[in-house]
TORFI-882783 format. One line per 10 residues: their letters; for each residue x, y, z of C-alpha. Coordinates in steps of 0.001 Angstrom, whole numbers, plus 500000, padded with zeros to 6 digits. Example, Ala and Ser with C-alpha at 12.3 -4.5 7.8 and 13.67 -1.06 7.14 Angstrom:
2
as = 512300 495500 507800 ~ 513670 498940 507140
This chain:
170
xxxxxxxxxx = 500000 500000 500000 ~ 501505 503322 499038 ~ 501252 506215 501441 ~ 501537 509885 500712 ~ 504146 511095 503167 ~ 505202 514363 501577 ~ 503451 516711 503955 ~ 504583 518664 506967 ~ 503644 517368 510367 ~ 500146 518714 511013
xxxxxxxxxx = 498689 520083 514207 ~ 496119 517478 515279 ~ 495105 519383 518407 ~ 491538 520207 517354 ~ 490795 516581 516493 ~ 492080 515193 519745 ~ 490540 517945 521874 ~ 487182 517152 520265 ~ 487191 513716 521883 ~ 487868 514982 525386
xxxxxxxxxx = 485602 518033 525565 ~ 483264 516518 528113 ~ 482372 513240 529701 ~ 480282 511295 527255 ~ 476985 509682 528204 ~ 476669 505921 527934 ~ 474850 506162 524594 ~ 477947 507864 523140 ~ 480293 505005 524062 ~ 480168 503309 520637
xxxxxxxxxx = 481063 506638 519048 ~ 483987 507133 521437 ~ 485204 503622 520672 ~ 484893 504328 516963 ~ 486702 507614 517447 ~ 489520 505820 519296 ~ 489783 503394 516368 ~ 489876 506244 513872 ~ 492631 507990 515832 ~ 494638 504761 515917
xxxxxxxxxx = 494182 504170 512178 ~ 495281 507702 511284 ~ 498210 507274 513678 ~ 499280 504051 511993 ~ 499556 505920 508699 ~ 501435 508731 510434 ~ 503878 506234 511961 ~ 504504 504689 508549 ~ 505298 508206 507311 ~ 507619 508875 510287
xxxxxxxxxx = 505296 511591 511614 ~ 505913 510544 515214 ~ 504951 513701 517069 ~ 501535 513924 515393 ~ 500975 510200 515922 ~ 501928 510447 519597 ~ 499236 513004 520374 ~ 496515 511028 518612 ~ 497645 507745 520148 ~ 497607 509174 523664
xxxxxxxxxx = 493975 510206 523132 ~ 493064 506857 521569 ~ 494756 504922 524370 ~ 493006 506997 527052 ~ 489625 506145 525520 ~ 490459 502482 525012 ~ 491918 501972 528494 ~ 488734 503402 529968 ~ 486204 501740 527664 ~ 487958 498542 526502
xxxxxxxxxx = 490797 497799 528922 ~ 491035 494097 528055 ~ 490664 494215 524263 ~ 493657 493451 522028 ~ 493327 496760 520145 ~ 494029 498633 523388 ~ 497374 496846 523600 ~ 498075 497458 519932 ~ 497481 501175 520531 ~ 499909 500955 523453
xxxxxxxxxx = 502559 499408 521192 ~ 501944 502052 518541 ~ 502386 504819 521147 ~ 505665 503205 522175 ~ 506600 503220 518482 ~ 505842 506933 518216 ~ 508105 507608 521204 ~ 510766 505371 519679 ~ 510587 507369 516452 ~ 510848 510614 518390
xxxxxxxxxx = 513915 509217 520190 ~ 515460 508383 516818 ~ 515173 512075 515880 ~ 516290 513378 519288 ~ 519960 512582 518826 ~ 521966 511668 521903 ~ 521370 512893 525419 ~ 518766 512906 528156 ~ 515796 513607 525853 ~ 516543 510456 523871
xxxxxxxxxx = 517077 508422 527047 ~ 513770 509639 528497 ~ 511861 508838 525305 ~ 513358 505338 525188 ~ 512574 504798 528877 ~ 508949 505833 528222 ~ 508698 503693 525086 ~ 510046 500412 526485 ~ 507208 499491 528897 ~ 504579 500493 526337
xxxxxxxxxx = 506215 498314 523687 ~ 506583 495316 525989 ~ 503119 495530 527537 ~ 501587 496149 524118 ~ 503187 493058 522575 ~ 502366 490876 525571 ~ 498768 492129 525634 ~ 498180 491351 521967 ~ 499764 487896 522417 ~ 497550 487124 525404
xxxxxxxxxx = 494455 487946 523327 ~ 495501 486258 520098 ~ 492667 484339 518486 ~ 493366 480761 517509 ~ 494024 480446 513781 ~ 490809 479116 512291 ~ 488464 480649 514876 ~ 488426 483947 513052 ~ 490865 483844 510148 ~ 490533 487519 509219
xxxxxxxxxx = 491145 488740 512777 ~ 494081 486330 513150 ~ 495629 487775 509983 ~ 495333 491343 511338 ~ 496695 490346 514744 ~ 499680 488610 513115 ~ 500432 491783 511161 ~ 500221 493906 514310 ~ 502437 491460 516231 ~ 505009 491661 513432
xxxxxxxxxx = 504951 495472 513690 ~ 505218 495291 517492 ~ 508177 492881 517150 ~ 509887 495251 514723 ~ 509527 498080 517238 ~ 511076 495944 519984 ~ 513938 494971 517672 ~ 514568 498652 516934 ~ 514397 499579 520628 ~ 516923 496957 521659
xxxxxxxxxx = 519174 497775 518706 ~ 519269 501407 519860 ~ 519869 500278 523457 ~ 522703 498010 522206 ~ 521218 494837 523709 ~ 522114 492149 521138 ~ 520606 489266 523154 ~ 517254 491056 523232 ~ 517549 491878 519533 ~ 518049 488166 518806
xxxxxxxxxx = 515111 487233 521031 ~ 512758 489649 519258 ~ 514047 488679 515819 ~ 513137 485070 516617 ~ 509735 486259 517822 ~ 509320 488251 514608 ~ 509877 485117 512533 ~ 506675 483645 513976 ~ 504562 486334 512289 ~ 505790 486065 508696
């Protein structure tokens, strides 16, 4: 799938502020869940285009909704992994120093918990073939993020571990 990535990083503030303007009534919950999904989908495209700062803001909003409304659903953990990926991308651009170290420290638990959460909720192949296919793709992406994290942190044993894990999702 080709993505148009030739734009400047936009200001997504009005979109994300829209979701948090007020507490929603219970009849609005499906809309909030849909909105969280939309934010995550837009963020996935932004991550693929290396637009990490824009993705981070949207993913924080999406994760806040999902943790409140769907704390035990696999997509919540995928959003967590994606947020860790946005922080990882920001660390890549930060250069060396404390900002990079802080971003990596914030990214690591999100990446690990995200991967583990998706794995714990993985459907059995054959139960729902389409969902399994999507989950495998998301686990591959989560593995790639963990490989990148541990490469940056110069932890070759962890890199090898996550590369082996990545092989499962081809």
